[in-house]
N, C-alpha and C positions, 0 to 999 in steps of 0.2 A: 761421512763428513758433510755438515750442512753447507750448502752452497747459496741458499737464499734465507734471509731472516724470516722467522715465523710471523704470520699475520697476528694482529692483536687479539683475535678471537678464533676459537676452533668451532666450526659448524657441527651441528648434529649431536651436541652433547645431550645425552638422555634419550636419543632416538633408539627405538628397538630394532630398526631394520637397517640403519645406515651407520657404517663405521668409517670415520674420517680417515683418508689415506695420508701417507707422508707427503708433505708438499714443500720440503726443504731442498729439493733438487736431487735427492738420492734415488728418486723414481721418476721416470718420464710418464706422460699421460697414457700411452698405450700400456705401460706396466700398471698404472692405476686402474685401468679397465680390468686387468687380471686380478688386481686386489679386490675389486667389487665382486667379481665372480666367486672369489673365495670367502669374502667377509661381509658382503652386502647383497647376497643373491636375491632376497625377497624385497628389496627396496625398489620402488618404481623409477624408471627413467623416462618412459614416454606414456602419454595418455591420449586417447582419441575417441571421438564419438562412435558408438556402435549400436545399431538397432538390435543386434543379437546378444548384447550383454544382458545378464540376468539380474544382478543385484544393483546395478547403477547404469546410467545412460552412456557409459563409456567402458572401454577396455583399457588395460594397462600392460605395458611391456616391462617386465622386471629386469633387474640387472643380470640375473642369470641367463635370461634369454637374449638380452642385448649383447652381453659379452660373448656368448656363443655365436651370435650372428656375426660379430667381428671376426672370430676365429674361422667361421665358415667362409666369410668373404676373403680373408687372408689366403686360405687354401685355394679357393676358387680363382682368385686373381693370379696367384702364383702359378696355378696349373695352366691357365690360359696364356699368361705372359710368357711362361717358359717354353711354350710351344711355338713361339714366333721368332722371326729372324733377328729381332733386336735383343733377344734374351741374353746374349753374351756380353752386352755392354756393361761397363763398370758401374755406372750410375743410372738407374732406371727411374724415369719420371712417368708416373701413371696419370694421364690426364682424363678427366671425366667431362663429357658433354652429353648431358641427359637432363630431362625434366622429371626426374623420379620423385616419389614421395620422400619426405625428410628422413624417416627411420632407415630407409634403404640407402639413401645417399650417405647418411651418417655411418652406417655399418661398413659400406664400401670404402669410404675415405679412411676410417680408422683401421680397416682390414689391410689396406695397402700400406699404411704406415707401420702397422704391426708386423707386416711381412718384410719390412726393411726398405720399402720404396719411398719415394717422394710423391705425395698425392697432390694433384693439381686440379682444382675445381674451376671450370670455365663457364661463365654465364651463357646460357642459351640465347640471350638477347644480343650477343655480339654479331657483327657482320662477318662475312666470310674473310674479308681482308684482315679484320682484327683477330680472328681465329688463327689464320696463317701466321700472323706476327707473333702471337702468344706461343704457338707450338714451336716456332723457330727460336724464340727468345729463351724458352725454358729447356730446349733440347728434349722435348717430350718423346719418349721411346714407344709409348703405347697410348692409344686413345680408346677409352671405354665409352661406348656409344649407346644412347637411348634409341628406342624404336620409332620416335616421332618422324614423320616424313620430312619435315622441314630441317630437322637436325641431321638426318641422313644426307640430304641434299647438300647442306652446308659442309658436312664432313668430307663428302666426296669431292666437292669443289676445292676444299682446303688441301686435301691430299694431292690433287692434280696440280694445284698451284705450287706446292712445295716441290713436287717432282719437276715441273717445268722450270722453276727458279733455281733448281739444284741447291736448295737451301740447307743441305746437311741431312740430318736425321729425318727419315720418313717414318712416322709412327705406325706401328702395327695396330690394327683395329680389331676389337672383339666386343661382344654385346654386354650391355649393362645387366648385372644380376637383378632379379626381381625380389620383392618383399618375401614371396613364398620360397625363394631359393635360400633365404638367409634366416628367417624367423620360423623355427620349427618347434612344435610342441616336444617337450622333453620325453624321449622314448627310451632313455638309458643307453643309447648307442653313441652319444657324443664323447669324443676324445679331444681334450684340449691340446692346443699347440704346446710344444716344449716351452719352458720358462724363458723369458726374453732377457738378454743381457742389457744392462743399462747403456743406452746409446750416448754418444758425445752430445752434451747439452747444446753445443753451438753448431750442430749439424742440421742442415735443412730437413724438415719433416713435411711441411705443408706449404703449398703455394696458392695464394689468391691473386687477384689482380685489381688494379684501379678501374674506374669506370670509363677510362678513355676520354676524359673531358677535354684535355688539352691536345691530345694526339691519339696515337694508338694506345690501348690499355697497356699498363706496365705491370709485370709480375711483382708480387710482394712475397718474398721468401721468408717464411717463419721457421725459426729453429725450435728444437725441443724446449730450450730455455724460454723463448718468447711465448710458446703455447702454454707452458706451465705458469708463467707470470700472469698472463692474461686470464687464465682460469681461476686465479686467486683474487680477481678484482672484487667480487662481491663480499669477500671476507673482511674488507675494510669498511663495511657499512655499519649502520647502527643496529641492525636487526639480523637474526639468524635466518638465512635462506632455506635451510634444510626442511624438506617437506612441503615447501611452497610450490605452487603449480604455475609455471611460466607458460603462457600461451604464445606460441610463435607460429600460428596458423598461416600467416600470410608470407612467411619467409622461405625463399628457396635456399638450398644449402650452398649455392655458389655465392650468395651474398654474405659478407663477413659477419653480419649480425648472427646468423644461424650457427656457424661453427663456434663463435664466441659464447653464445648462450648455452649451447649444448656442452661445450668443454668445461664451462663453469660448473655444470651439474656434476662432473666427475669429482670436483673438489668440495663443493658445498652441499650436495644432496638434494637440490631442487628438482622438481619433476617438469618435464617439457610436454606441454599439451600441443598436439600437432593435428593437421588435417588427416582424416582417415587414409590409411595406406592402400588406396585403390589402384595404384599403378602410376599413372601420370599425375603430376601436380597440377591442380587447377587454381585459377586466380579467384580467391574468395571476395565477396562484396563486403562493405563495412557491416551490413546487417548480419551476414553470415559469420563474420569474425566475432561479433558480440554474442551471437547465439551459440557459436561453438564454445566461446569462453564460459558461457553460462552452463552449457551442457556438460563440459568437462570440469566444472567447478574450479575454474582458474582462480588463483589468488594474484596472478600477475598476467597482464596481456600486453603484447608488443604490437605496436602500430606505427605507421608514419603519420605526420601531422594532418595530412589530408583526410585520413580516416576519422580522426578525432573531430575534425571540422564538420564532417558529415553527421557524426553523432550529435554534436553540439547544435546542429540545425534542426534536429528532430525533437519536438517538445516531449514526446513520450520517452525518448531516450534520456533527455535531461532529467525528467522526473525519476527515471530509474537510477541515474547517477547520483541524484540528490540523496538516495537512500544509503549510499556508501559514505564511510567516514572520511576517506581521503582519496584523492587522485593525484598521483605523482607523475610528473612529466619529464622525460628525458628531452634533450634538445632536438633529437631527430628520429628517434626510434622509441616507441613507447612500451612501457611495461606497466601493467595495472595489477595492483595487489589487493586481494580481498581476504581478510582474516576471518574465515568462517568458523574457526575453532577457538579463537582467542576470546571472542565476545559472545554475548548472549545470542540465541537464535534470532535471525532477521536483522542483526546489526553488524554490518560488514565494513571492512577497511579496504579501500580501492585506490590503487596507485597507477599512474601512467608515467612512463619515462620516454623521452625522445632521444635516442642515442645518436650522436651528432658528429660533425667534423668530417674529415677526409673521406673515409670509406663508408661510414655509417650514415647513410640516408639523407643528407642534405638539410633543407631549411627547417626553421622552427615554426612553432604555432603562432598564428596571427595574434597580435596583442589583444585585439578586441574580443577574440574568441576566448582567450584565457581569462581576460578580465570578466567577461560575462559568466563563465563557468565559476570562477572564484566568487563573484558576487551572488551567484545562485546557491552558494553553500557547498560547492564541490572543491575540496582541498587539493591544490596542485603543488607539485614540486618538480625540480629539474635534475637530471643527470646529464653528464657531457663527457664524451670520450671518442676514441677512434681505434681502429685496428692497429695503426702504427704505434700507438703509445698506451693503449688500455684506457681505463677510466681516469679522468681528471677530477670529476665531481665525486663527492662522497655519496656512496650508494645507500639506498633504502633509508632515507631520513624520516624522522617523525613528521606529523602534520605541521604545516607552516602557516603563518598569518597570510591572509589573502594578498597583501601587497608584496609578498616574497615569492609568489608562485613562479616567476620567471628567472629566479636567481639560484645559484648553486654555491656550495662550499668546496674548497680544494680538498681532495682526499689526502689522508695522512701519508700514503706511500709515494706521493708525487711531490716534486720541488720545481714547479714551472718557473720560468723567467718571464716577467711581464715588462715589455719594453713600451714606454709611453708613446702614444701616437701624437705627433706634432699637431698643434692646433685643435686637439680634441681632449680637453681636460677630463681625467677619469677614465679614458679609454686606453687599452693596451693591446699590442700584438703579442700573441701567446707563443712561447717557445717551450719545448719540453726537454728537460735535462735527463740524462741517465741517472738512476738511483740504484741502491742495492736491491730493490724489490721490483724495478721495472726498467727494462732496456728498450728504448724506442727501436723500431725496425730500421729506421733510417736516421742518420745524423748528417743533415744537409746544410747546416748553418753554423758559422762560428760567431759567437756573441761574447764580447769581452774576454777573448782568449779561450773560450770553452765551446766544445762541439755540442750542438743541440739539434732538435728536430723543429723545423719551422712549420707550424700548423697553418699559417696564413689566415688565421682567424683573428678577428677583433672582438675583444670582450670589454665590458664596461662595469665598473664597480658601483654598487648601490650608493646613491647620493648621501644617505644618512646611516647606513649600516655597513661599516667596513668589513672586508673579508668575504662579502657576498658579490657574485659576479653574474652577469647575463651575457649571452651571445648577442653581438650587434650585426656583424656582416663579415664577408670575406675580404681579405686584404688584396686578393687578386681579382680578376674579372669574371670568375666562374659564376654562371647563373645556376642557382640551386633551387629546383622545383619543390613544391610542397609534397610531392610524392617521394622526395628524398633523392631523386636522380639529378645528375648534373649535366650541364652542357657547356661547351666552350664557345662563347659568342664570337671570339676573334676570328676563328676559321669561317664561320657562317657569314659574318660581316664582310670578310675579305672576298668571298665568292660573290656575294650579292653586289658589292661595289663594282664588279666587273661589267655590269650592265650599263650601257651608255645613258640610260634614263635615270640612273641612281647616282646621287652625289655623295651621300653619307648614309650610314646605317648603324643602328644600335639595337642589339637583341635585349629583350627584357623578359622577366618571368620569375625572378627570385621570390620564393614564398607562394607561388601560384601553381596550379595544377598543370599548366602548359605554358610554353614560351610564345612570344610574339616578336615582331621586329618593327622598329620605328625607322622610317625611311624619309630622308630629305631628298627630294627629287633634284636631278642635275639641272644646271642653268638651262632655261628654255623649256623645261618639262614640268614646271610647277603647276599645281592644280588647286582648286578650292576643295579641301577634303570634306566640306559639308555638302557639296554637290554629289549626290549619290551616284549619278550616272558617270561623272568624271572619275570618281573614286573607283568604281567598278572597272572602268576602262583602263585606268592606270594599273590596278592590280593585275588585270589580265595581261597587260603588256609586259610586265616584269615577271610573270608567273614562271616562265621557263627557267629563269636563273634561281628563283626560290626553290623549284623542284631540284635543280642541280645541287643547291646547298643542302636540301633535305637528304639527298642520296649520300652525301658525305657525313651526315650526322647520324647519331644513334636514333633508334625508333622513337624514343621518348622525347627527342629534341625536335621533331618535325614541326614545321610552321605551316599552319593552315591559312588559306587565303583570307579568311575573315579576321585573322590576327595580324594582318599587315596594317599598321597605323601610318598614315602619310602626314608628314609635317606641313604646317602652314607657313608660307613664305614670310608672314608677319612675325613668326617666332622662330628665328634661325637657331641652329644648334649652338650651344655654348662651347667655345674653343679655348685652348690654352694659348700662350704666346707662341708656341711652336706649331700651332695649327691642329693639334690633336683634340679629339672630342672630350669634353668634361662629362663623363658618362652620368654621374650622379646628378649633376645640376640639370643636364639635358632631360633626363627621365623625369625629374621633379617638374620641369617646365611643362611636360606633356602628361602629367599625372592624371588630369581629368579625362583626356582622350583615351589613355590606357585603361583607366577604370571603366569608361564607357564601352570599350572593346570587350573587356571581360564580362561586363553585365550583359552585353548583347549576345555573347557567344553561348550563354546558357540556354537561350531560346533560338539561336540561329542554327543553320544547317547548310548543307551543300545544295543551295537553292537552284543550282544549274542542272541538277538531276530531275528530269521531268517526272511528275507523278503519274501513275497509271490512270487512264480514263475509266477503266473498269477493273475492279479488284478481283480478277479471276486468278487461277493458279499460274498460268503462263505469264501474264503481265506482272503479277506480284513477284514471281521468282526473278524475272529480269530486272525489276526495280531494285529489289534487295541485293541482287548480285552486283549491280552497278554501284550501289551505296557502299557495299563492303569493299569491293575491289578498289574503288577510288580512294578510300581512306587507307587501306593497307598499302597501296602502291604496287601491288603485284597480284596476279591471278591465283585463286585457290579453287579447289574442287568444292562443289556445293555441300558435300558431306563433311568437309574438313572443319575441325575446331579452329576458329580464327585465332584463339589465344595460343595455339600450338604452332601457328604460322606467322608469328610476329605481332599479333594484336596486343594492345595494352589498354589500360583504363582510359587514357585520353582518346584513343581511337574508338573505344566502345561508346564514349559520350557523343562523338560526332556521328557515328552510325545511328545511335538512338535519336539524336536531334533531326537527322535527315528523314528518318522514318516518321517521326511525330509530325514534322512539318507537312509531309505528304498526306498523312491521315487527317490532319486538321483541314487541309484544303478540300478534302472529300467529306467534310462535316462528320467525321467519325469522332465521338467523344473520347478524349485521351486523358482526362483529368486524373483518372485512377491508375494510369500506367506507371509502374514503378521505374525508378531511374536505372535499375539493374537488370532490365529484361534481356539485354544483350548477353549478359553472363548466364542467364537461365536458358537461353536458346542460342548457343554459341557457334552455330554454323549457318550458312546460307539457307539450307533446307529447313532447319528448325525455325529460323527467323521468319522464313516465308510462311510456315504453318502458323506461327504465332500471329503474324500480321494479318493473315487471312482470317483467323478467328476473330481478331478485333474488327476488321473491316466488314466482314460478312455478318457478324453477330450484332454489329452496331452497339457494342457495349465496351465497358472498361475491362482492363486486363489485370484486375487485382488478384488473379489466381497465381501469379508468378511465384514459384517456389522460392525464388531468391529473396522475396520480401520476408523479412523476419521482424519480430518484435521482441522487446525486452521483457514483455509480460509473460508470465507463466501460461503455457498453452497457446503460444502464438501460432504454432504450426496447425494445431487442431482448429483454431479459429479460421485460419486460411482455407482449410478444406470446407468448413461450414459456410464460409463466404462464397466459395466456388459453387457449392450446392445451391445456395440462395440465388446466385446469378442465373443458373440454368433452370430454375424452377419458378420463375416469375411468369405470370400471364399465360398459363397453358390455354390453348384454344378449347372451346367447348365443342363436343361432338354433336354434330347436327346431321342425322341420317336423312337421306333423300326421302321425299314423300313416297309412301307405299313401297318403301325399300323392303327387299326380301333377302333372307340369308343366302349366301352363295351356295350353289349345289356342289361345288368341288373346291378343293384347296388350291389357291394360287399363293405361292410362297416367294418372298424376297429374302434371299440368303446372302449376307455379306461375308467376304473372306472365304469364298468357296475353294480357292486354290491352296489354302493351308492344309496341314495334316488333318486336323479335326474337321475343317470345312469340307474337305474332299470326302471324308467318310459320311458326313451329314448329307451332302449332295447325292451320293450314290444311294443312300437309304431313302431319301425323299423320292427320287425317281422311281424306286421300286414300289412305292405306295400307290395303290389303285385310287385312293382318295385325292391324290395330288395330280392336278391337271397341268400345272405349269410351275417352273422354278426360274425366277430371275436370279442368275448367278452373278452377283455384283462384286466387283473387285476394283482396286486402284490400277492405274496404268503402270506398266512395268518401266523401270528406269532404262533397261537394256532394249526396250522396244518390242520385246516378245509379246505376242498376242495373248489374250486371256485363254483362248482355246489351246494354244501351245502349252501354256503353264498348267492348265487343267489336265491335259493328256499326260504330261509327265508325272503329275501327282497321282493320278489314277494308276498308272503303271507301277509306280513305286510301291503302292499298297496292294497290288495284285487285284485291283477292282476292275469292273467291266469298262473297258475303254469305249464301249458303245454309248456310254452316257454322253459323250461329246456330241454324237449325232442324234440324240434323243429329241423327238419333237416337243418334249416337255420342257427342255432347257433353253433358256434365252440368256446368252452371255452379255453382260453389261459392264462397261468401264465408266467409272465416275468418281465422285468425291463426296463422302457423307457430310463433310463440313459445310458444303454448300446447301442453302435452303432448299434448292431443287435437286440436290444430290449430284450436281454437275451434269445433269441430263438435259436433253432437249425438252422443250415445253410439252411436246406431244407424248414423248415417252414417259415423262414424269406423270402426266395426267393419266396415262394408261395404267401405270403401276398403282397410282393412288386409287383409281376406280375399281381395280380388280383384286388387289392383294387381300388375302384373308389371314395370312400368317407372316410375321417378320421375325427372322432369326438373325440377330446382330452378333456375328461371330468374329468379325475382323478386328484385330487389335495389334498394336505394335509391341512385340516382345523384345524389350530392351530395358534392362534393369539399371542402366547407368544414367539415363537422362532424367531430368527433373520434370515435375508435374506440368509446367507450361508446354512441354513438347507433346503432351497428350491432349492439349486443348482442342485441336480439330476433331479428335475422336470423341471427346466428351460432347462437343457441339453436335457431332453426328448422332449421339444417343438422343439428345433433345430433338434433333431434326426428325429422327425416325419415330419418336413419340408423337410429334406434331403430325407427321404423315399418317400415322394410324388414326389420330383423332380427326383428321380431315376426310376419312373414309365415308362414302355414302351408305355403307352397309348399316343394318340395324344396330350392330355392335361393332366397336372398333376391332381391327385385327389384333390377335394376340401377339405380343412382342416378347420374344425369348431373348434374353441377354446372357451370353456365356461369360460369367465372371470368373474369379480365380480364388483358390483357397489362400492366396497370398494376402488377401484382405484381412486375414486373421493372424498375420505374422506376429503381432504383439499380444496375442491372447494370453492372459495371465492366470485365468481361473483353472482350477483342477477339473472342473466340469467340462463336458464336451461342448463344442461350439454349437449353438442352437440353429435350427432351420428357421431363422427369423432375421429381421433387419437388425443391423448393428449401428446404432445411432451415434456412438462415440467414435469420432474419427481417429482417436489415439490408437485404436486397434490396428490401423493400416499404415500409420506413419512409418517412414523409413526408406521408401523408394517411390519414384514417380509412377512406376507401374502399379504397385499395390494401391497407392493413393488414388490414381485415376479410376481404378476398378471400384473402389469404395464410393467415390463421388458419383460414378455412374449408377451404382446400385441405389444410392439415396435419391437420385433424380427420378428413377423409375418408381421407387417406393412412395415418394411424395406424389408423383403423378397418379399412382393407384389410389391414394387417399383423396385426391382433389378432383379427379376426372373419371370418365367412364373407362379409361384405359385399364386393362388387366394384364400387367406384365408378368413374366415368369423369369426369375433370376436363378441361374444355375452356377454355383461355385464349383468349378472343375478342378480336380486334383491332378496329380502326376499321371500322365498317360503312358501306357506301357507298350505302345507299338500296335501295328495293325495285325489283322488275322493271319497274314502271311509271314509275320515275324519282323516286318520292316520297322526299324526304330532308328530315327535319325542319328547317325554315328557321330554327329557333332555335339550331341547332348552328353551330360555328365556320366550317366550309367554305362553307355557303350565304351566310353574312354576308360572307365575303371576296369571293365572286363578285358579290354585290349591290354591294359597294363599287366594283367596276369601272365600273358604270353611273353612279355618283355622282362618282368621282374621275377617271374616264377612263383609269385604269391598273390593272393587276393585278400581284401580286407574283410574282417569279421566285425560286426557291430551289434550292439544290444538294441532290441526293440522290434517293432512291427512295421511292415510296409503295406500301404493300401493303394498300390498302383492299379489303374483300371485300364483294360484294353480299349484301344481307340474305337473299334467298331461298337463296343458295348456303350461307351460314353456317347457316341453319336445316336445310337438307338434310344438311350435313356432320355437324351435331350428332346428328341422328337416325341417320345411318349409323354413327356411332361408338358408339352406345348399347350394343353388345355387344362392344366392344373388349376384348382381353386386356391392353391397355396402359392404365395408370391415368391418365397425364397426357398431354395433347395441346396443341399450340399451333395456333391457328386464325387465320391471316391469308391473304391472297392468296399462293399459292405462287410466282407469277410477277410480282413487282413491276415497276412501270414508273416512269420518271422523273417527277418533279414537272413538269418542263418539258414533257413530252409532253402532259400533261393541260391545263396552263395555256396552252400554245400554242393548243389547241383552244378553251378558254374565251375567250381574247383575240380569236381570229379570229371566233368567233360573235358576240361582243359588240361587235366593232369598236373595241377599246381596245388600248393598248400594254402591253407587259410591262416592268417595271422591277425592279431588285434589291429584295429584301424590305425592307431598311432604308429605301430610297427610298420605297417604297409606304407604309411605316409613317409616314414623315415627312409624306407627303401626307395620310394619314389624320388624323394629329395636327393638321396645319395647317388641316384643314377646319373645326375648331372655331372658327376666327377669324371665321366668317361672322356676319352681323348676325342671323341666325335664332337662336331659342332653342335651347339644347342638346337639349331634349326633341324639338323638331321636327327637328333635325339627326339625332338618333338614329333617329327614325321613318324618315327617308329613307335613312339609312345605318346599319343595325343593327350594323355592325362597330365603331362607336364604343362600343357597350355592352361590347365585349370588348377595349377598348384596352389594359388592363393585361395581359391574356393575350397579346395579340400583341406587346406590348412585351417580354415575357419571352422571346419567340422570336427577337427581333432578334439577340441575341448567340449563339443556338444555331446551330452550324455543322454542316451535313451535308457528306458527302463523296461524290464519284462512286462509285456502286456500293453505297453504304450508305444506311440509312434517313435520310429528311429530318429536320432539326432534331436530329440526334444520337441518335435512338431506336435501341435495340439490335436486331440481327437475330435471328430465331428459327429454330430447327431445325424442319423440316416433313416430313421423309422418312417417318416412321412414320404420321403423320396422313394424308398424301397416299396412302400405300399402302392405307389402310383406308377412306378416304372417296372413293367413285367420283366424286362431284360435283366434287371438286377436281382431277381429272385433266385433262390438257390438252385432250382431246376434248370435255370437258363445261364447261370454264371458260376462256374466252378472257381474254387480258390486257385490262385496262381501256384504253379508247382514246376516240377521237372520238365513236363511237356512244353510249357511256355518257354522255359529256359532254353531247351533244345531248339525251339522254333526261332527264337531270337538269334541264337548262335549260328544256326544254319543260314539265316538271312545274311548275317555279317560275313560269314565265310563265302557266301555266293557273290558278294560285292567285292571281295578281296580285302575287306577290313580286318578280318581274322585269317590266320593261316589255316 
């Protein structure tokens, strides 16, 4: 029996992959997920950028995989929840407190609902007190927790508070599943859950919460009926959403916009473009959002107004937007639609929406920004709605006249009541009635004898076009920031008024990125606010109470000292007859002062933080640490991601301003520094490295990976620009008069304590031609000396520990990013005068950070080149750079990668690591063209361990082998492997040091099949070989054990790399080619020059190597 009337249109008519589900109430949304598993298995649900994709710059998650992920999540959550003390309760509420990627959060949420639980998403931005309140209010029985340190601390504090308060249910805690746990390549082993009985439509299924603007956040309980009604919203628009691509890259799943956007896809078939599922959700910049939208070929992009304002301020972006046919704007959350299939190539249709009102994102777009965009030919339109009542505005309208960009039409499934606002003709307070198609979550007002939902929004009708409305303001006092977040000014004002020097206070900030406070000093404390010294003194005097107010407010609502506007006694606050402040009139009275404060804040900073007198590592670290901690309001570790410890876009702006202020004082040019560099280097350590590169290079920082452009090839241009930055003004080599070639080799080796560096050091010491090796390394964070680290590394590889005491070796600690390498003047001069060979082997092995984090190392490449060119010898020292085969990660040709320079940066795009290696290669190749420097670049492939079999057990292959003992099977894969022994790679690098060839590829010249090695592994371990997807399925299935995931991972460390192995399931190698689709490399010239690579010196890998590795792992206890 139909419980809901049908929408006016059915989506997906004619689609070959999407079959519209029943939406009349006979099926709930979790049952519709099962419908798509059976009837729409090949229709995409999610899309995300992937450098590993073959036919497009993105990967897609189809409904068959998404639905199966929901089933896996249901099983996993049920298994973990049933093993806890709260499992016997009648009504189980599964609360999620995690900063996971969106596909993982989506699957976990619907998995909990599919299993019959109530799913509750808690925003990670909440304070501990708010979390305690929400857990108690919802009766949460279980808390699914992410692995971020800040969240774990908040959860522990919340549980302790509940226990001490005796607040009722103490939730059981277990870990959040990962993307790799849930999204598994189909291996034929999947067994769906039994068919689901239709639940009661008015039973609670999902819980969200308010922003906590007026007090603590309040739970919003959504029934199965409400979820289905909301999911049908887009079906009332003018266009069919099926197949459109909705970009929700910036949304966390705890924000109502994300569940609403993704649940609508169940009904109408649109595709959700999301950030890559790399584990933790990161905060994208406006440039990254736009670039991700382009890369994933979005036809719809969601944003808050502040992002659109950033775009509108960029002339290049405006030019890009002008190419689109229309931009449609929601009042608080945007969706941008581009019809790339409907129109001729190159002619697109672009929509923005700003989804608005209570839960959805806050304030609207500035009128002048919208007017400017409309005047420039960008077509704008508006949608308006909220979690409590769905969409009020008609969805997906056709392009509008420029004068209507800020107006919306009422959707046909809504019947709102518009109550005139006294004294404001044409303005109305909006109330939402229940209808057959939409039931508001809350009915909190009785109007003319009828229960309705009071939105507390004021809208105004178009003066000449009846039936069209625009949002005007809130009916209550909430300050709604342009980021969409809200703050309650009343609470903040009440705290601030407690200070004896404060008479009255009004918080402002609606439509702005941050809030401020206008203060009228108490009698006897008035100042002249134009007197800067008096203003600073007053701000300092009341700062204690401002900080107290900040502690009571959400992170986004914090007020900074520079945003305190002090009233002038000549302009007293406007008051009512009762003595209360007329907020609107008072803020209008001080409009110019408020505007001046916002204008100043763009270039202002925490000027009370003293700039370093010398930009060295120690002083810079301390300065950056103070800048970050003072903004965050609490201490963090230097390596912590500040955005996982409470940081937000507002705080990023203040950190940036503080750093730029200090750099300007030191005459460091900062005009090219992008506004998003804090996102690109989001920890104290990374920011320190970034700032050091700016300060010590005396150059702009336009290398930030966060800077994107709307033009095709922006990323490649970024790399080219970085190369250009580090290849200007190479010094000329001027040998000393009567200079003679050195009689022996003096070597500067960087990174000697790493695995490859250790092997190179031992080989150099053994050479009779080498008289000295400067073993150069960074200082250790734990304080261990370089000698201690080197000894440990030598012993691990079974190499001669006597190297430590060799008279040839001089251990040096320094910093390659410094022009003098962080060394004393005397030692630097000694190295410059004596070195005949430089081997630059030190590099950061981290595939998660972006290119700017490698800037100090890239600066080091240039510094070492300059060092070589400053040599007094007749010829500069040879400079050997150990690059990586990752620079060819995007090689598309069927031909092998040549032993030559690769001038197109596109070949390396995809990770900061590979990009940094490519940039460094190009720096040295250009130096070779323009100077007397003769560098040797060696692209090193996968290293297969030392001569004694030592192979770092934290790497991927040892963990695969260990899994054989746990699972009883090992994976079989098609293709060849060209892993090269560590000692051979070290020997070859040294043999190539005097090569006339600039670029070399270094892998095993005689690869062997994966099968030949894994046959030996399997035989020695007594396990079977199964196809790689089958092995991965077993690995994933092992998580269903009753053991904790921590204990499981200790026994089977391959589980820690589940996501990585999952990415290899679809990678297909071919006989005679590299496994997992890796490109083949030319080796002829390298083999010709490196004797150690010749057949008589280097056998193929085989069973003896396998046994050597196995014996080493057994000796360390890694294997049984």
